[in-house]
C-alpha positions in Angstrom: 192.6 184.7 22.7 189.4 186.0 24.3 186.7 186.9 21.8 184.7 190.0 22.5 181.0 189.4 21.9 177.8 191.4 21.5 176.5 191.8 25.1 173.5 194.1 24.8 171.4 195.9 22.2 169.2 199.0 22.7 166.5 199.9 20.2 165.2 203.5 20.5 162.4 204.8 18.2 162.6 208.6 18.1 160.8 211.5 16.4 162.2 214.8 15.3 160.0 217.5 13.7 161.2 219.1 10.5 161.4 222.9 10.2 158.7 222.6 7.5 157.2 219.8 5.5 159.5 218.2 3.0 157.6 217.5 -0.2 158.4 215.2 -3.0 156.3 213.7 -5.7 155.4 210.8 -3.4 154.0 213.0 -0.6 155.0 215.3 2.3 157.1 214.4 5.4 156.6 216.5 8.6 158.7 214.4 11.1 161.7 212.2 10.9 160.6 209.0 12.6 163.9 207.3 13.0 165.0 204.1 14.8 168.3 204.1 16.7 170.2 200.9 17.3 172.9 200.8 20.0 175.1 197.7 20.1 177.3 197.0 23.2 180.2 194.5 23.3 181.2 192.6 26.4 183.9 195.3 27.2 181.2 198.0 27.4 182.1 199.7 24.1 179.1 200.5 21.9 178.4 201.4 18.3 175.4 203.4 17.1 173.3 203.2 14.0 170.2 205.0 12.7 167.5 204.4 10.1 164.8 206.5 8.7 162.1 204.4 6.9 160.2 206.0 4.1 157.0 204.0 3.8 156.6 205.1 0.1 160.1 204.0 -0.7 161.2 201.3 1.7 157.8 199.8 2.4 158.8 200.1 6.0 157.4 202.0 9.0 159.0 202.9 12.3 156.7 200.4 14.1 157.9 197.7 11.7 161.6 198.5 12.1 161.3 198.2 15.9 159.5 194.9 15.7 162.1 193.4 13.4 165.0 195.0 15.3 163.9 193.1 18.5 164.0 189.8 16.6 167.4 190.5 15.0 168.9 191.8 18.2 168.0 188.5 20.0 169.9 186.5 17.4 173.0 188.7 17.6 173.5 188.5 21.3 176.7 186.5 22.0 178.0 186.8 18.5 181.4 188.3 17.5 180.7 191.9 16.3 183.6 191.7 13.9 181.8 189.2 11.7 179.8 192.0 9.9 179.4 190.2 6.6 178.0 187.2 8.4 175.6 189.3 10.3 174.4 191.1 7.2 173.9 187.7 5.5 171.8 186.7 8.5 169.6 189.7 8.2 169.0 189.0 4.5 168.1 185.4 5.3 165.7 186.5 8.1 163.6 188.8 5.9 163.5 190.1 2.4 164.0 193.8 1.8 163.6 195.9 5.0 166.8 197.7 4.0 166.2 200.6 6.4 166.3 198.7 9.7 169.1 196.5 8.4 171.1 199.7 7.9 170.8 200.7 11.5 172.3 197.4 12.7 175.0 197.4 10.0 176.0 201.0 10.8 176.2 200.3 14.6 178.4 197.2 13.9 180.8 199.2 11.7 180.9 202.0 14.4 181.5 199.5 17.1 184.3 197.5 15.3 186.1 200.7 14.2 186.0 201.8 17.8 187.4 198.5 18.9 190.3 199.0 16.4 190.6 202.6 17.6 190.2 203.8 14.0 188.0 206.5 12.5 185.5 204.8 10.2 186.9 206.2 7.0 190.3 204.7 7.9 188.7 201.4 8.8 187.2 201.5 5.3 190.6 202.5 3.8 189.2 205.9 2.8 190.9 209.1 1.7 191.4 211.7 4.5 192.0 214.5 2.0 188.9 214.0 -0.2 186.8 217.2 -0.5 183.1 216.8 0.0 180.5 219.6 -0.4 176.8 219.1 0.1 174.0 220.5 -2.0 170.7 221.7 -0.5 167.2 220.5 -1.6 164.2 222.6 -2.8 160.9 220.8 -2.0 158.2 220.3 -4.6 156.1 223.4 -4.0 154.5 226.2 -6.1 156.8 227.8 -8.6 157.0 231.0 -6.6 157.9 229.3 -3.4 160.5 227.1 -5.1 162.1 230.2 -6.6 162.1 231.8 -3.2 163.8 228.8 -1.6 166.4 228.6 -4.4 167.4 232.2 -4.0 167.6 231.8 -0.2 169.9 228.7 -0.6 172.1 230.5 -3.2 172.5 233.4 -0.8 173.5 231.0 2.0 176.4 229.9 -0.2 175.4 226.3 -1.2 177.5 225.3 -4.2 174.7 223.1 -5.7 170.9 223.0 -5.5 168.8 219.9 -5.9 165.3 220.5 -7.1 162.4 218.2 -6.5 160.0 217.7 -9.4 157.8 214.9 -10.7 154.3 216.5 -11.3 152.4 214.6 -14.0 151.8 216.7 -17.1 155.4 217.9 -16.8 154.8 221.5 -18.1 154.6 222.9 -14.6 157.9 221.3 -13.8 159.6 222.9 -16.8 158.2 226.3 -15.8 159.5 225.7 -12.3 163.0 225.0 -13.6 163.0 227.9 -16.1 162.0 230.3 -13.3 164.6 228.9 -10.9 167.4 229.1 -13.4 166.5 232.6 -14.3 166.4 233.6 -10.6 169.8 232.0 -9.6 171.7 232.8 -12.7 173.6 230.6 -15.1 176.6 229.6 -12.9 175.0 227.8 -10.0 174.8 224.0 -10.7 171.3 222.5 -10.5 170.2 218.9 -10.2 166.7 217.6 -10.5 164.9 214.6 -8.9 161.4 213.5 -10.0 161.2 210.6 -7.5 159.5 208.4 -10.2 156.8 211.0 -10.7 156.8 211.1 -14.5 155.9 208.5 -17.0 158.1 207.9 -20.1 156.4 210.5 -22.3 156.4 213.2 -19.6 160.0 212.5 -18.8 161.2 212.6 -22.4 159.4 215.9 -23.1 160.4 217.4 -19.7 164.1 216.6 -20.1 164.1 217.8 -23.7 162.5 221.1 -22.7 165.1 221.6 -19.9 168.2 220.6 -22.0 169.5 224.2 -22.1 169.1 224.9 -18.4 172.6 223.4 -17.5 171.2 220.6 -15.3 173.8 218.1 -13.9 171.6 215.1 -13.8 168.0 213.9 -13.2 167.3 211.3 -10.5 164.7 208.5 -11.1 162.5 210.3 -13.6 160.1 207.3 -14.1 158.8 204.3 -12.2 161.5 202.1 -10.7 161.4 198.6 -12.2 160.2 199.9 -15.6 163.5 198.8 -17.2 162.3 199.0 -20.8 161.4 202.7 -20.5 164.5 203.4 -18.4 166.7 202.1 -21.2 165.1 204.1 -24.0 164.9 207.2 -21.9 168.6 207.0 -20.8 169.7 206.5 -24.4 167.9 209.6 -25.7 167.9 212.0 -22.7 170.0 215.2 -23.1 170.4 215.2 -19.3 172.2 212.3 -17.6 169.9 209.9 -15.8 170.7 208.9 -12.2 169.2 205.7 -10.7 167.9 206.1 -7.2 164.9 204.0 -6.2 165.9 201.5 -9.0 169.1 200.6 -7.2 168.6 199.4 -3.6 171.5 196.9 -3.6 174.4 195.5 -5.6 172.1 193.1 -7.6 170.0 196.1 -8.7 173.2 198.0 -9.6 174.4 195.2 -11.8 171.0 194.9 -13.5 170.7 198.6 -14.2 174.2 199.3 -15.4 174.5 196.1 -17.5 171.4 197.1 -19.4 172.3 200.8 -19.7 169.2 201.8 -17.8 171.0 204.7 -16.1 174.2 206.8 -16.4 174.8 207.3 -12.7 173.8 205.8 -9.3 172.6 207.4 -6.1 173.9 205.3 -3.1 172.1 205.6 0.2 173.0 203.5 3.2 169.4 203.3 4.2 168.5 202.0 0.8 171.2 199.3 0.5 170.9 198.0 4.1 174.0 199.7 5.4 177.7 200.1 4.6 178.5 196.5 3.8 176.1 196.3 0.8 176.7 199.9 -0.2 180.4 199.1 -0.6 179.2 196.4 -3.1 177.1 198.9 -5.0 180.0 201.3 -5.2 182.4 198.6 -6.4 180.0 197.6 -9.2 179.7 201.2 -10.3 183.5 201.7 -10.1 184.0 198.6 -12.3 181.5 200.0 -14.8 183.3 203.4 -14.7 180.2 205.1 -13.5 180.1 208.2 -11.2 177.9 208.0 -8.1 176.2 210.3 -5.5 175.7 209.7 -1.8 172.2 210.5 -0.7 170.0 210.6 2.4 166.5 210.2 3.7 165.8 212.2 6.9 168.7 211.0 9.0 170.2 213.1 11.8 173.9 214.0 11.8 174.7 210.6 13.2 173.5 208.7 10.1 175.1 211.3 7.8 178.4 211.1 9.7 178.5 207.4 8.8 177.6 208.2 5.2 180.5 210.8 5.0 183.0 208.2 6.2 181.7 205.8 3.6 181.9 208.5 0.9 185.6 209.1 1.7 186.4 205.5 0.6 185.4 206.0 -3.1 186.9 208.5 -5.5 184.1 207.9 -8.1 181.5 209.3 -5.7 181.6 212.9 -6.9 178.1 214.1 -6.0 177.0 214.6 -2.4 173.4 215.1 -1.1 174.0 215.3 2.7 171.5 218.0 3.7 168.9 216.0 5.7 170.1 217.2 9.1 169.6 220.8 8.0 165.9 220.1 7.6 165.4 219.0 11.3 164.1 221.4 13.9 166.7 220.2 16.4 170.1 218.6 16.4 170.3 215.9 19.1 173.8 214.7 18.0 177.1 215.2 19.8 180.3 215.1 17.7 180.2 213.7 14.2 180.3 215.5 10.9 180.6 219.3 10.6 179.1 221.7 8.0 181.5 224.5 7.2 180.6 228.0 5.9 181.2 227.0 2.3 179.2 223.8 2.9 182.2 221.6 2.9 181.4 218.5 5.1 184.2 217.0 7.2 184.7 214.4 9.9 187.5 214.1 12.4 189.7 211.2 13.6 187.5 210.1 16.5 187.3 206.3 16.4 184.1 205.0 14.7 181.9 207.5 12.9 182.4 209.9 15.8 178.8 210.8 16.5 176.6 210.0 19.5 173.1 211.1 20.6 172.6 213.5 23.5 171.5 211.4 26.5 169.0 214.0 27.4 167.4 213.7 24.0 167.2 209.9 24.3 165.5 210.1 27.7 162.4 211.5 25.9 161.8 208.1 24.2 161.2 204.5 25.1 164.4 202.4 25.2 163.9 198.7 24.4 166.8 196.5 25.7 167.8 193.1 24.5 170.5 191.2 26.3 
């Protein structure tokens, strides 16, 4: 039997301006500086992946992702694309961390192999076609007045859930922000908060206690990732469930956090775990622990989020969905892929792979590095 091999890999660093700066406790982002990986097999079929490195979270830059991508691509030429687990292990041996660029290769491999099997990615992952997925929308960390204005706008747009960025040291301004937002949007709209490690233990404890009556679904990463001792005592006493985000990059982190009761929930991001392969392991550990999860994003386009939706469909304990990053981009260069509906349900179709591709005219604006 003839084995199809990896014939060519294209690496394309792109830049997309955001509608407005996206602000979290770690700083502001004005552009999505993403790296695209396109893997061709010897039959001319290709799979696409995307990563969006956040320097303050991944410790990666776009320049760094491109440099490592060239080295990794050279090693994959001639290999069997179906051996995804083997290729992920190779990436992990080559360099520690660097989950963002690894995600782009992993995503492209899954897209390619699902196309080779003529299956939509969710079916390749044995997912549930009937699962209902609705995205939230995120309010940046701004002045109280601007955050209230954004929250009202998003409510009027029909979003079923709002995610609010917090994490200002001193915590009292954050409490005032949330009290004002809750008052403005009413009692029935679900709210989530994300401090992005901005508080210390004392600020977090006081902030969460002060917000206990605001009907908040959960709080993401309130204190510094890696501070397990404080995470454990905060999780045990918080009136609001604690969701681990930056504390859980991979399955080893998930086991550590959940086995020590350092969080109640986990936020899974393909770009944090190094792609679908390792994210499946995170999801499996959470499922074994009977813990609910959320799918989250960085600043990926609809292509990266399409792959994430397919992954989401494979797990019934992923019940929270933060899939709004493409809405923040000033242009949509993606053809096909996931669709936002009027009620903010997110769906994909049965196109083989993740179903998304980049507009060739968009890609012509950027340098394309070819390894073959």
